[in-house]
C-alpha positions in Angstrom: -10.1 -2.0 -24.7 -12.6 -4.7 -23.9 -10.1 -7.2 -23.2 -8.3 -4.9 -20.8 -11.5 -4.3 -18.9 -12.1 -8.2 -18.6 -8.5 -8.8 -17.5 -8.7 -5.9 -15.0 -12.0 -7.2 -13.6 -10.7 -10.9 -13.4 -7.6 -9.7 -11.6 -9.6 -7.6 -9.0 -11.8 -10.6 -8.4 -8.8 -13.0 -7.8 -7.2 -10.4 -5.5 -10.5 -10.1 -3.4 -10.9 -13.8 -3.5 -7.3 -14.1 -2.0 -8.0 -11.5 0.6 -11.2 -13.4 1.6 -9.2 -16.6 2.3 -7.0 -14.6 4.8 -10.0 -13.4 6.8 -11.1 -15.9 9.4 -14.1 -16.2 11.6 -13.0 -15.5 15.2 -13.8 -18.3 17.8 -16.2 -17.3 20.4 -16.0 -17.8 24.3 -17.1 -21.3 25.1 -15.8 -22.9 21.9 -13.8 -26.1 22.5 -10.0 -26.2 21.6 -10.8 -28.2 18.5 -12.9 -25.4 17.1 -10.2 -22.8 17.8 -7.8 -24.9 16.1 -10.1 -25.4 13.1 -10.7 -21.7 12.8 -7.1 -20.4 13.3 -4.9 -23.5 12.9 -2.0 -24.5 14.9 -0.6 -21.6 17.3 2.8 -20.2 17.0 3.3 -20.9 20.7 1.4 -22.3 23.6 2.0 -20.9 27.1 0.8 -22.4 30.4 -1.6 -20.1 32.3 -2.7 -21.6 35.7 -4.7 -24.7 35.0 -5.4 -23.5 31.4 -3.3 -22.3 28.5 -2.7 -19.4 26.2 -2.5 -20.0 22.3 -0.5 -17.3 20.4 -1.3 -16.3 16.9 1.2 -13.7 15.9 1.7 -11.8 12.7 5.2 -10.8 13.5 8.0 -9.9 13.2 6.7 -7.3 10.8 3.0 -7.6 11.8 1.3 -5.4 14.3 -1.1 -7.8 15.8 -1.1 -10.9 18.0 -4.2 -12.7 18.8 -4.3 -14.6 22.1 -6.8 -17.5 22.7 -7.1 -18.1 26.5 -8.2 -21.5 27.1 -9.9 -22.5 30.5 -9.0 -25.7 32.4 -12.1 -27.3 30.8 -10.6 -26.9 27.3 -12.9 -24.2 26.3 -12.2 -20.7 25.0 -12.3 -18.1 27.7 -11.4 -15.1 25.5 -9.8 -14.3 22.1 -8.2 -10.9 21.7 -5.6 -8.7 19.9 -3.2 -8.1 22.6 -0.7 -5.7 21.0 -2.3 -2.6 22.6 -1.3 0.2 25.0 -3.8 -1.2 27.4 -2.3 -4.7 27.5 1.3 -3.3 27.8 -0.1 -1.2 30.7 -1.0 -4.5 32.6 2.7 -5.4 32.9 4.1 -4.4 36.3 7.5 -3.0 36.5 9.6 -4.8 39.3 7.2 -7.8 39.3 6.3 -9.1 35.7 8.7 -11.6 34.5 9.5 -12.9 31.0 6.9 -15.7 31.3 4.2 -13.1 32.2 5.2 -10.9 29.2 4.9 -14.0 26.9 1.4 -14.8 28.3 0.2 -11.2 28.0 1.5 -10.0 24.6 3.5 -13.0 23.1 6.8 -13.2 21.5 8.7 -10.0 20.5 9.3 -8.8 16.9 12.9 -8.1 17.9 15.3 -8.6 20.8 18.5 -6.6 21.7 20.8 -6.1 24.7 22.0 -2.9 26.2 25.4 -3.8 27.7 26.1 -0.7 29.7 22.9 -1.0 31.6 22.9 -4.9 31.4 19.3 -5.0 30.2 17.7 -7.3 27.7 15.1 -5.5 25.5 12.2 -7.1 23.8 10.5 -5.0 21.1 6.9 -5.1 19.8 5.4 -3.4 16.8 1.9 -2.2 17.3 -0.6 0.6 16.4 -0.7 3.2 19.2 -4.3 4.2 19.6 -5.1 2.1 16.5 -3.4 4.8 14.5 0.3 5.4 14.9 3.1 2.7 13.9 4.9 2.3 17.1 7.2 0.0 19.0 7.0 -0.9 22.7 10.4 -1.9 24.2 10.2 -4.0 27.3 13.5 -4.0 29.4 14.4 -6.9 31.6 17.2 -7.3 34.2 19.5 -10.3 34.5 16.8 -12.1 36.5 14.2 -11.6 33.8 12.1 -9.0 35.7 10.6 -6.1 33.8 12.5 -2.9 34.7 11.1 -0.4 32.1 8.6 -0.1 29.3 9.4 2.5 26.6 7.4 3.2 23.5 8.1 5.4 20.5 7.7 5.5 16.7 8.6 2.4 14.8 11.7 3.1 12.9 10.6 0.8 10.0 7.9 3.4 9.1 9.9 6.6 10.1 12.3 6.3 7.0 9.2 6.5 4.8 7.9 9.6 6.5 11.3 11.3 6.5 13.4 9.8 3.5 15.9 12.6 3.7 16.6 12.4 7.4 15.3 14.4 10.3 
């Protein structure tokens, strides 16, 4: 019994230690690029943004968070935020925003598809609606790469767990 308690305690400590390694200290506005890279590593993608740039740190395709580090023209951090939120999706303008705008705003999609009947390309993003519900936002683009529709709903990856025997 005593060995079991010791083994359980050691296992719990190792698990907590592993989780602590995944937690990072967020960079703060004003940090130079070198500090952002030291804290978060190499970004998954870098997008031009006027005279500055946006560094993407996505947890996809199954993750529900994407962190964007917006760097100013002086090479210093302007903002660092989690962008897969209803508020960020709401900044995209139907009929005006283009694929490059979407990438700079919310990063790369978890999934892509094509609706042949309506000739729309769809980028889908997993996120937590209101920080609670497992959701997907679908952004529809026309052939010119312009946003034509945003549509959200439950993430089917989680729906099967909620309703294992069908609807």
